[in-house]
N, C-alpha and C positions, 0 to 999 in steps of 0.2 A: 698295343702299338699298331698304327696303320701300316699297310703294306709299303706305302711310299716312304714313310719314316724308317721302317726296317731296312728297306733296300738302300736308302741313302746312308744309313748307319753302316751297313755291311760294305757298301761301296767305299766309304771313307776308310774303314779298317783295312780293306784290301789295298786301297790307295796308299795308306800310311806304310804298309809293308813294302809295296812296290816303290814308293818314293825313297824310303830309306835304303832299300836294295839298289835302286837305280842310281841315286846320288853317290852311294859308296863306290859303285862301279865307275861312274863318271869321274869322280875325283881321283880314284886310284889310277884310272887309265890316263888321266892328264898328268898327275904328279909322278907316278911310278913308271907308267908305260910311255910317257912322252907323246901321247896322242893329242891332236888338236881338238878344239871344241866340237866340231862336227862329228869326228870319229868317236870321241868319248861319249857324246850325247847319243849317238846312234847305238853304240854298244850297250849303254845303260838302259835306254828305253827298249831296245830289242829284247833284252833279258826279261825285263818287267812285263813285256807284252805277252810272253808265253804264260807266265804265272797269272797275269790278270785275266786272260781269256778263260782259263779253266776255273779259277776261283769265282769270278763273276758269273760265269755261265751256270755253274752248279750251286753255288752258295748264295750269292747276292740276289740274282734274278730267278734262280730255280728254273732255268730254261731247259726244255727237253726237245726243242726243235732239231731239225736235221743239222748236223755239225758243219758240213761243208758250206752251205749257204750262210750259216751264222758266222763262220770264220771269215768268209769273204766280207760280209758287212762289218765285222769287227776290224778287219784290216783297213777298210775304207775310213771308218771313224777314227781309228788310230792315226792314219796319215793326216787327216784334217786336224786332229789334236796336236800331232807332232809339228805340223806347219805353224800352228798358233804358238807352240812352244819356241820354235826356232825364231819366229818373228820377234817374240819378246826377248829372247837371249841376245840376238844380234842387234835388235833395236836398243836395248839397254847398254850392251857392251860398246857398240860402235857409234850409236847416236847420242848417248848420254855420257859415255865414258865410264860406265859402272865396271867394277871389278868383275872379271869373268866368272868367278865362283859364285858371287852374289847374283849375277845375271842368270846363271844356271838354276839357282835355288828359286828365284822369283818366277822363272819360266815355267815352273811346275803349276802355277795357279791357272793360267789360261788353258794349259793342257788338261787339267783336271775338270774344269768346267765344261769344256767342249766334249771331253770323253764321257762324262756322266750323262749329259743330255743325249748324246748320240747313242750311248749304250741303252739307256732307259727307253727311248722312243723309237729307235731304229734297229739296233743290233738284237736286243732281247725284248721284243715287243710283248706286252702283257696280253694274254688271252683271258679276258675277264669272264667269259662264259664257257663252261666246260660241259661235257656230257658225262653223266653218271653211268655206272655199269648197267642200269636198267634202261638207259637210252634217253631219259628225261634230261632236260637242260637245267643246270643249276649254276649259281654264282660260285666261282672258285674262291673268292676272297670276301670276307665279311668285314 
């Protein structure tokens, strides 16, 4: 399996876990906690953000770069993804009249696409050329 396919597969698995966790928190916050869409959405995605950073950093992309700059890039990509999500949620709910719960579920799609592309190419960039212990350069991925 190629590196891109493996990373995509792992990103999807992490995303499924985050999506189920996030939507559970969002729905519970709305129905049990009485929070509005924005507050519920922020709570659900905030929780998933922490899990996503650590799982994607170590498992999906196997990134070993410095944690602080990586976390800053991760937050930037998250914010862009979150804005895409909110645009979809409010566009569907207020513009089309979709049910709020359905709008939240559909809003996951633009969020996921923006987040994957940003993570792969900006947050956890691939260093295709590594240095072996002997100092010679070699390809990391075959």
